[in-house]
N, C-alpha and C positions, 0 to 999 in steps of 0.2 A: 513527432514523426508525422510529417505531412503525407497526404495521399495525393501524389502528383498526377495521377491519371484522370482525376475528376474534371479538371479544367479542359483536358483534351476531349473528354466525352461530351461535355457541353458544347464545345466548338463543333464537334462532329454532328451532333444533333441539330444545331443551327444550320449547318451546311446542308445536311440531308433534308431537313424540313423545308428550307428555301428551294431546293431542287425539286422536291415533290410538288410544291405549290406552283412553280413555273411549268411543270409538266402537265398538271391537271387543269389549271385555269388558263383558258385561251386568251382572255381579255388581259392585256398588259397592265392597264391601270388597276384593275381589280387584283391582279397577281402582286403588284407592288404594294398595294394596300394591305393585302393579307400577309405578305412577307414582313412588312413593317409591324403589323399587329403581332405576328408570331414572335419576332425578335424582341419586341417590347415586353411581351408576356414572359419570355425567357429571362430577360434582363431583370424584370421584377422578381422573379423567383431566385435570382442569383444569391440574394441575401439568405434565403432559407437553405440553399445548397451549401453555402459557407457555414451556416450554423450547424447543419447536419454533419459536415466534415469535421468541424471542431468537436462535436459531441462524440463522434466515432473515435477520433484521436484521443479524447479524454478517457473514454471507456477502455481503449487499448492500454493506455498508461496505467489506469487504475487496476486492470487485470494483471499487468506486469508487477505492480507494487504488491498486490495481494499474494502473488506467487513468491516474491522475495520474502515477504513477511512470514508466509507459511514455512519456507525453508529455514528461516531463522528460529522458529519456535519448535523445530523438530528435536527429538532426542538423539538422532543418529549423527554422531560427530563427523563422520566421513562426508555425508551430504552437506552438512553445515559448513565445512571447510573447503569444499570443492570450488565454489564460485570465487572466493578470495584467492585461492591457489592458482586458478586459471588466470585471474586478473593479474596476479603478481608475475606469473611466467610470461604473460602477454607484454607487460611493461618491460621486463628484462629483454625479451626478444626484440622489441622496438628500439630499446636503447642500444643493444648490440648492433642492430642494423644501422642506426644513425652513426655509431662510432666507426663501423666498418666502411661507411661511405666517405669518411674523413681521411682515409689512408692516402699517403702520397701517390702521385701518378706513377712513379717507378715501382711501386709495390713496397712491401715491408719484408725485407729478408731477415729471417731469424738466424743468427750466426751459428748456432750449434746444430742446426738441421739443414736439410736441403729444401725446406718448405719456403715458398714465397707467396705471401698473401697479396693478391692483386686488388686494386681499388674497385669498388662497386659503384655503379652509377646510381645516384640518389633519385628516388621516385616517391612522390607524395602518396600515390595510391598504395604502394607496398608498405610504407610506414603506417598509413592509416589502417591497412588490413591487419598489421601486427598489433597496433594499439587498440583496435576496436573492442576486444573483450575487456580490456582495462578501462577504457572510457565508458563502456556500457555499465560496468560494475560501479563506476563512480557517479553514474546518473547523467552523463553528458548525452544530450539528445542529438538527433541526426543533423548533419550539416546542411541538409536541403532547406531547413528553415532559414539559415543565413544566406545560402546561395540564392534562394528565391526572393530575398529582400525583406523578409518579415520574421522576427522572432517574437511574435505577439503571444 
């Protein structure tokens, strides 16, 4: 699970820092020199920002795993079975949604009743919403890793 707002924070700090230097320093050459030094300093710190981000992400994952392990070692059977039960129902709901979106355009008329099931428009966001508890239970991490181009 990546923390997507950290990159935006760094960009904002760079922009605000450059604006402050331009406002306070009247000499244009000195302002450019200070702005360059500031941006170079921030770029040098980018590796430590990435390291901290990975450490926070790792700590969050470890905390989640400790919670799951604590749930597994409980004596209360209801609590122990709740997560798999929710994941199973989530999978069935996603499967039902996927099958309902495959209905023919004219709808599916059931002959012994007056009910006509109309087709649903398939949307990935709805399917992922339905599948998210099942995928989380199976240990699938967030899609933002792949969306941002790095599953490192």
